[in-house]
NUTIMI-975164 format. One record per residue (C-alpha): chain; y, z, x. Coordinates in steps of 0.02 Angstrom, whole numbers, plus 50000, padded with zeros to 5 digits. Layout:
! NUTIMI-975164
c/y/z/x
A/Y/Z/X
...
! end
This chain:
! NUTIMI-975164
c/y/z/x
A/49406/48633/49992
A/49580/48631/49918
A/49715/48667/50047
A/49763/48849/50052
A/49935/48900/49989
A/50055/49028/50057
A/50010/49182/49955
A/50150/49301/49905
A/50052/49397/49773
A/50085/49584/49761
A/49903/49637/49749
A/49768/49582/49763
A/49864/49505/49904
A/49844/49391/50055
A/49711/49429/50185
A/49721/49371/50366
A/49641/49199/50382
A/49539/49250/50536
A/49464/49391/50432
A/49416/49273/50292
A/49339/49154/50417
A/49239/49294/50497
A/49175/49347/50326
A/49129/49167/50287
A/49038/49147/50451
A/48923/49297/50430
A/48915/49311/50242
A/48736/49250/50223
A/48666/49339/50375
A/48762/49496/50421
A/48737/49548/50603
A/48563/49474/50609
A/48502/49575/50460
A/48446/49421/50364
A/48552/49485/50219
A/48731/49471/50159
A/48845/49621/50181
A/48840/49627/49990
A/48652/49654/50000
A/48625/49778/50141
A/48593/49959/50098
A/48739/50077/50118
A/48614/50191/50207
A/48569/50058/50334
A/48620/50055/50516
A/48718/49896/50482
A/48833/49975/50356
A/48840/50139/50451
A/48915/50043/50597
A/49046/49968/50480
A/49095/50138/50413
A/49106/50218/50585
A/49209/50076/50656
A/49328/50073/50508
A/49355/50260/50522
A/49385/50254/50709
A/49510/50112/50692
A/49608/50208/50560
A/49613/50357/50677
A/49672/50254/50826
A/49803/50152/50733
A/49881/50305/50652
A/49851/50420/50801
A/49761/50550/50696
A/49708/50710/50780
A/49551/50808/50734
A/49644/50901/50597
A/49640/50745/50487
A/49491/50671/50395
A/49470/50489/50342
A/49388/50453/50174
A/49349/50294/50079
A/49350/50322/49891
A/49353/50220/49732
A/49465/50218/49579
A/49620/50151/49666
A/49782/50247/49691
A/49782/50280/49504
A/49635/50400/49519
A/49726/50491/49659
A/49870/50525/49538
A/49756/50649/49450
A/49641/50701/49594
A/49786/50764/49700
A/49853/50895/49577
A/49675/50936/49523
A/49623/50976/49701
A/49783/51036/49782
A/49897/51111/49650
A/49820/51278/49607
A/49852/51403/49468
A/50026/51476/49477
A/50091/51345/49597
A/50216/51204/49572
A/50241/51039/49663
A/50393/50932/49697
A/50389/50747/49654
A/50519/50615/49695
A/50527/50482/49559
A/50567/50311/49633
A/50492/50207/49494
A/50333/50147/49412
A/50199/50219/49526
A/50289/50383/49559
A/50319/50397/49371
A/50133/50376/49339
A/50090/50507/49469
A/50207/50631/49385
A/50132/50592/49214
A/49954/50622/49275
A/49999/50789/49354
A/50086/50847/49196
A/49939/50790/49089
A/49836/50926/49173
A/49962/51058/49126
A/50020/51073/49307
A/50195/51133/49348
A/50292/50985/49416
A/50473/50983/49474
A/50558/50814/49490
A/50658/50853/49646
A/50751/50687/49640
A/50751/50525/49543
A/50833/50355/49556
A/50807/50318/49371
A/50996/50325/49343
A/51012/50156/49429
A/50850/50079/49368
A/50757/50137/49524
A/50856/50021/49636
A/50875/50148/49776
A/50789/50288/49871
A/50867/50459/49838
A/50949/50553/49982
A/51001/50731/50021
A/50860/50802/49916
A/50840/50989/49891
A/50655/51026/49902
A/50576/51188/49844
A/50526/51291/49998
A/50380/51368/49904
A/50310/51206/49830
A/50124/51174/49854
A/50168/50998/49911
A/50299/50862/49895
A/50241/50694/49829
A/50328/50529/49867
A/50287/50344/49851
A/50331/50260/50014
A/50360/50086/49943
A/50392/50024/49767
A/50314/49853/49744
A/50400/49822/49578
A/50577/49876/49618
A/50576/49821/49800
A/50626/49988/49876
A/50554/50082/50025
A/50582/50245/50118
A/50657/50190/50284
A/50614/50363/50352
A/50519/50504/50273
A/50608/50659/50207
A/50610/50828/50291
A/50529/50950/50171
A/50551/51103/50280
A/50367/51121/50317
A/50302/51090/50141
A/50156/50966/50154
A/50203/50787/50112
A/50085/50688/50003
A/50117/50502/49999
A/50058/50349/49905
A/50063/50217/50041
A/49967/50084/49947
A/50090/49944/49984
A/50149/49983/50160
A/50007/50074/50247
A/49981/50007/50424
A/50144/49909/50418
A/50235/50022/50542
A/50202/50173/50653
A/50252/50346/50591
A/50223/50529/50630
A/50076/50589/50525
A/50098/50774/50563
A/50205/50818/50409
A/50078/50739/50290
A/49947/50841/50201
A/49873/50687/50119
A/49903/50500/50124
A/49820/50380/50004
A/49820/50191/49985
A/49732/50068/49873
A/49666/49932/49988
A/49716/49779/49887
A/49893/49760/49953
A/49893/49785/50141
A/49715/49832/50190
A/49588/49722/50104
A/49517/49676/49933
A/49522/49785/49778
A/49389/49920/49762
A/49418/50038/49908
A/49548/50175/49924
A/49591/50250/50093
A/49625/50437/50090
A/49682/50533/50243
A/49678/50720/50213
A/49725/50866/50326
A/49606/51011/50345
A/49724/51140/50268
A/49726/51032/50111
A/49536/51024/50110
A/49533/51214/50116
A/49624/51220/49949
A/49496/51120/49849
A/49421/51225/49708
A/49231/51228/49694
A/49227/51216/49505
A/49290/51036/49494
A/49177/50892/49442
A/49077/50832/49592
A/49152/50658/49602
A/49329/50724/49585
A/49323/50841/49736
A/49381/50785/49908
A/49252/50900/49986
A/49112/50800/49907
A/49160/50645/50004
A/49205/50738/50162
A/49033/50819/50169
A/48943/50653/50135
A/49043/50538/50250
A/49115/50451/50095
A/48938/50407/50038
A/48894/50535/49905
A/48861/50386/49794
A/48860/50200/49835
A/49029/50157/49911
A/49118/49990/49887
A/49029/49914/50036
A/49108/49742/50038
A/49283/49811/50018
A/49258/49934/50161
A/49183/49799/50270
A/49333/49685/50239
A/49451/49830/50271
A/49364/49860/50437
A/49392/49678/50487
A/49576/49688/50436
A/49597/49842/50545
A/49509/49752/50688
A/49630/49604/50667
A/49778/49722/50663
A/49722/49817/50817
A/49652/49677/50926
A/49743/49518/50870
A/49914/49587/50820
A/49917/49726/50949
A/49944/49881/50840
A/50074/49952/50724
A/50225/49937/50839
A/50199/49750/50853
A/50160/49736/50667
A/50323/49822/50623
A/50420/49703/50736
A/50343/49553/50648
A/50369/49627/50475
A/50553/49663/50507
A/50580/49485/50568
A/50498/49417/50410
A/50602/49526/50294
A/50763/49487/50389
A/50738/49300/50364
A/50715/49320/50177
A/50857/49443/50148
A/50973/49332/50250
A/50947/49183/50136
A/50969/49294/49983
A/51131/49373/50046
A/51209/49214/50112
A/51163/49098/49969
A/51283/49154/49833
A/51141/49098/49719
A/51006/49230/49737
A/51038/49415/49707
A/50933/49555/49778
A/50886/49691/49653
A/50873/49839/49774
A/51019/49923/49861
A/51030/49859/50039
A/50996/50024/50126
A/50840/50050/50019
A/50767/49876/50031
A/50580/49856/50055
A/50510/49765/50206
A/50353/49728/50104
A/50416/49671/49933
A/50574/49566/49923
A/50637/49565/49744
A/50777/49452/49683
A/50851/49365/49532
A/50922/49192/49502
A/51072/49150/49391
A/50962/49129/49236
A/50784/49160/49175
A/50761/48973/49151
A/50802/48943/49334
A/50681/49082/49382
A/50541/48996/49287
A/50584/48831/49371
A/50590/48917/49540
A/50417/48994/49521
A/50340/48832/49457
A/50418/48718/49588
A/50377/48842/49726
A/50193/48833/49677
A/50202/48644/49682
A/50262/48664/49861
A/50115/48776/49906
A/50208/48942/49883
A/50115/49053/49760
A/50136/49224/49681
A/50326/49228/49671
A/50345/49284/49491
A/50416/49459/49473
A/50317/49599/49392
A/50303/49578/49204
A/50398/49741/49175
A/50556/49682/49263
A/50552/49493/49274
A/50642/49399/49410
A/50558/49346/49570
A/50466/49438/49707
A/50396/49389/49876
A/50267/49513/49937
A/50259/49491/50125
A/50124/49611/50181
A/50049/49612/50355
A/49938/49460/50324
A/50085/49348/50275
A/50136/49254/50431
A/50305/49195/50491
A/50256/49017/50450
A/50243/49063/50267
A/50411/49151/50270
A/50495/49001/50351
A/50419/48884/50221
A/50484/48997/50082
A/50658/49008/50159
A/50666/48818/50173
A/50616/48801/49991
A/50741/48932/49933
A/50884/48848/50025
A/50841/48679/49952
A/50819/48749/49776
A/50989/48836/49787
A/51071/48677/49850
A/51004/48576/49703
A/51034/48706/49568
A/51182/48808/49629
! end
């Protein structure tokens, strides 16, 4: 097998090597079933154990009380952009949204497409979404306030979550879920596509508070109601079994190997600090996000020219460092350093960046 590279892709992204090895080891005969996990029935005891364990690990890692429900859905975060206002923004109500770039912009668009009343409480569009807005005035009577915790494209992240004065927070945490501990109590709903920090594409984690569940209208299409999946343990129809199984193993790795979210945050901050240091001290690389808004998950930067950026990405790959090309909408370079990216990969990237700058600066 070809030697594995250090994977800095933004999603689908790196998975922990021990997880991949565990999948490999039991792929043909899952837990003595004589079948692959991709073959067992989602109604079987084998998959039921996967679902229960994944749910319990989410609850433990995030310290969820009984007022929160854990669901595994399909359609990615993009489907949640429309499901959230459909389920939770009722007739005559309005919701606050904070626009911090691409994914928040899409969420706003999908809510407005339904004819819902949306107030953009704050936006960082004036500076090309390079910062997280501060001192925001939220509507005290809003049905909810929607934010995107981390912008993979622009490289920005909420360092701490805003005080909405009791209005339920709804958050797209696709790219930084399980990267740090936080207080879940202000959140009415949290959602995250798995393919960045939780597992492979195909599963979407949704954590919803009971008072949000109580809002769901009965007239909605069956597969677009949160209550449908709550009442069926996320198995109204066939769930993405392999994606949920992998997600369960990632949570197991995070809980048992890493030691939980406090330890994961410590590692993540060390990784980001190493990369931002070489960017700031080089005089060659330039970070694209304002320093106080920088993401710990997605480090975005530019080089002196687009030609050098192309050379950087190509030569990095030749050195076993993949996925460093910036998003097609903004260009530049980006290192996505999610939980599964180890310090060894960061150190290899830093060494390459320093050498590239020395030769081309």
